[in-house]
C-alpha positions in Angstrom: 68.6 35.6 -6.5 66.0 33.2 -8.2 63.3 33.9 -10.6 60.4 31.8 -9.6 56.4 30.9 -10.8 55.0 29.9 -7.1 51.6 28.9 -7.0 50.3 29.3 -3.5 47.0 27.0 -2.1 46.0 28.0 1.3 42.3 28.8 2.2 43.4 31.2 4.6 44.0 34.8 2.6 46.2 36.2 5.1 48.7 33.0 5.2 48.7 33.8 0.9 49.8 37.3 1.8 52.1 36.7 4.0 54.0 34.0 1.8 53.8 36.6 -0.9 55.4 39.1 1.1 58.1 36.6 2.1 58.7 35.9 -1.6 58.5 39.4 -2.8 61.0 40.6 -0.4 63.4 37.9 -0.6 63.4 36.4 -4.4 64.1 38.2 -7.3 61.8 38.3 -10.1 58.9 36.1 -8.4 55.6 36.1 -9.5 52.5 34.3 -7.5 49.7 33.1 -8.1 46.5 32.2 -5.6 44.1 29.5 -5.0 42.2 29.1 -2.2 41.6 25.3 -2.0 42.8 22.3 -4.4 40.5 22.6 -7.0 41.0 26.0 -8.1 45.0 25.1 -7.8 44.1 22.2 -10.0 42.3 24.6 -12.6 45.6 26.8 -12.7 47.7 24.0 -13.0 45.8 23.3 -16.2 46.0 26.9 -17.4 49.7 27.7 -16.5 52.6 25.2 -17.5 55.4 27.2 -16.0 54.7 26.7 -12.8 58.2 26.5 -10.5 57.1 26.0 -7.5 53.8 24.8 -5.7 53.6 26.1 -1.5 50.4 24.1 -0.4 48.6 23.8 2.6 47.1 20.5 3.8 44.0 21.3 5.2 41.4 23.0 3.4 38.0 22.8 2.2 36.6 21.5 -1.1 39.5 19.6 -2.1 42.4 19.1 0.1 46.2 19.1 0.1 46.7 15.4 -0.1 43.9 15.1 -2.5 44.7 17.8 -4.6 48.5 15.8 -4.6 47.1 13.0 -5.7 45.4 14.1 -8.7 47.5 16.7 -9.7 50.7 14.4 -9.9 48.5 11.4 -11.3 47.4 13.6 -14.0 50.1 12.7 -16.8 48.9 15.9 -18.9 50.3 18.4 -16.2 53.9 19.4 -15.8 54.5 18.8 -12.4 56.2 21.3 -10.2 57.6 20.4 -7.1 55.2 21.0 -3.9 56.4 22.0 -0.1 53.4 21.0 1.7 52.5 23.4 4.9 50.3 22.5 7.8 50.1 23.2 11.6 49.7 19.5 12.4 52.5 17.2 11.9 50.3 14.1 11.6 50.2 15.1 8.1 53.8 14.8 7.6 54.0 11.3 6.5 50.8 11.6 4.2 52.1 14.8 2.2 55.8 12.9 1.8 53.7 9.6 0.6 51.6 11.7 -1.7 54.8 13.3 -3.6 55.7 16.3 -1.8 59.1 17.4 -1.9 59.1 19.4 1.2 56.8 19.2 4.3 57.0 22.8 6.8 54.8 23.6 9.9 53.1 26.6 10.6 53.6 29.5 11.7 56.1 29.5 8.6 59.3 31.7 9.2 61.2 34.0 6.2 64.1 31.6 7.0 62.5 28.1 7.2 60.7 29.0 3.9 63.4 30.6 2.0 65.8 27.6 3.2 63.2 24.8 1.5 62.9 26.3 -1.7 66.6 27.3 -2.0 67.1 23.6 -1.2 64.8 22.6 -3.9 66.0 24.8 -6.4 69.4 23.4 -5.7 68.3 20.1 -6.0 66.6 20.6 -9.3 69.1 22.4 -11.1 
């Protein structure tokens, strides 16, 4: 279907593995990278300039999703990939979009919701 390099940023290991399993099951030639907080994700983004998509949890320690978006999108030296923000709290939706997220999904994430969001982004960009 689609070839992607996806960075998954979530402090919950199980959530990262769930997202990975959905991506590997449904997308052709997907490569995943993982970070457990926004600071780790920024470090990865500085080293990897070919990330196609970021799946970003909002509620994390060290550097949360909103703070990550502000630093990531505010850094002109980084190549910016589209970001799908994820949270179990709908109250973060407006903040996520204001910070630059391209889409917002509410936990629990279903396979259908995730793939629909990814394909919508892909079709918009290409």
